N, C-alpha and C positions, 0 to 999 in steps of 0.2 A: 743172887743170880749165879747160875752155874752154866758154863759153856762146855760143850763137848765137841770133839772132832770125830767124824765117822767117815768111813769109805762110802762112796756113792751108793753101792749096792745095799749097804745097811741102812742108809738114809731112805732109800726107796722102799725097803721092807718096813721101816718104821711108818712111813707115810701110808702104805697099804694097810698095815695093821690098825692105824688110827682111823682110817676111813672105814674099815670093816667094823670096828667097834663103835663108830659114830662119835668119836671124841677127837679133840685136837692132839697134835703131836706133843705139845707141851704137857697136856694132861696125861698122856700115855707115859711119857718119861717121868713125870712127877709120881704117878702111881707105881712105876717100877722102882724108883728110888725109895719111896716109902715102904714098899714090900721087901726089898732086897738089900738095902744099904744099912750097914751098922752105923749108928750114930753115937757110939760110946766114945769116951775120951781115950781109949786105948787104940789109937789109930795105927794101922800097919805102916811102918816106915817106908815100905816099898812103894806104896801109893803116893806118899808125899814126895819121894825121890823121883818117881815118874813125872809128876807134875812140875816139880822144881827144876829138873834138868832136861825136860822135854825128850824123854826116852820112853820106850815101851818096856814091859816087864821082861821080855826075852833079852833085850839089850842090857837091862839091869842085872839079870841073872848071868849073862855072859861076862860082864865086868866083875861081878862077885866071884865067879868061878875062876877067872884067869888072873886075878890080882892076888898079890901076897900080903898086902897091907892096905890101909885106908888111903895112902898117897897114890898107889897104883890104881886103886878103885876109882878115885876121883879123876885121875887122868884118863882112864878108859871112858868114864861117863862124860867128861868134857869133850872128848873126841866124838863120841856117838851122838851126843845131844847138841853139839856145836855151841857149847857154853864156854864162857871165859872163866876158867877156874885155874887158880895158881896154888900149888902146894909147896910150902917152905918146910923142909925137913930139919927143924931145930930140935931142941930138947923134947918138946911136944910138937906134933904136926900142926902147922898153922895153915889153914885153908881159907883162901880168898875167893869169893864169888863176885864177879862184876856184873851188875844188873842195872839197866837204865842209867848208866853213867855213875853209879854209886858202888863202892866196895863194901862187901859184907864179910867180916872176918870172924872165924871161930878157931878155938884151940882144941885139939884132941890129944889125949895122953897116948904115948907109945905103949903103955902097959896094958891097954885094953885089947881084947881079941879083935880080929878083923871085923866081924859082924857087929860087935858092940861099938867099935870105933866108928864104923860107917853109920850106924843108927844114931849115935850121939852127934856126929857131924851134920847129918841131914836134919835132925830135929833142931839143932842149934841154928843152922843156916835158915831154916824155915821160920823160926822165932824171930831171928834178926831181920829177915826180909819183911815180915809182916808186922813188925813192931811199928814201922812207920805208918802203916795203914790203920792200926787199931785206934788211934786218937780220933779219926774222923768218922768212925762207924759206931752206931749205937750198940749197946750190949743187948743180949737176948732178953734180959729183964725189961729193958726200955722198949724193945719191940713188942713184947707181950703186953705191956701196959698200954701202948698206943693202939694195938689191935683190940684190946678190951674196950678202950674208949670209943673206937670206931664202931664196934659192934653195938655198944649201948646207944650211940647216936643214931645208928641205922634203925634199931628197934624202936626208939622213941619217935623217929620221923615216920616210920611205917604205921605206928599206932595213931599218930596225929592225922595222917592221910586217911586211915580207915575211919576215924571218928568224923572227919569232914565229909566223907562219902555217905556215911550212914545217916547223917542228920540233914542232908540237903534234899530239897523238894524240887 
């Protein structure tokens, strides 16, 4: 399940478009995602950062442009996204994100460039945050297997119903 937030005027436009196409808003969004979303493993770190820190792309660019290193970048993002982020300037930067009462900590080398350090920090925080959730969710292979079983069961049931209808007098 994916949730998105839209301004009211965009939501109204989505509703109008779905109505004119004769489909649901969900189907309209699903079609757009299938047509325009890249599903490769090379995910753009800026999208992950926007979702992780509750900022938009312009705020993220502002933080990147005005910061000199990953520590300043994280402090800008923390202020813009109202997130509880602490940066400890030790030998390596230690970045703590507090989310839902739990601390997620990552280390980033001072030797990396600003963008490389920001990318690594965001990817590592994302992995740490969602590691807790991975245990409870099925893998994509398990989902595909279940979908295949459901499809087979529906086809079998449909054939049984068709045979019952054709033989009845």
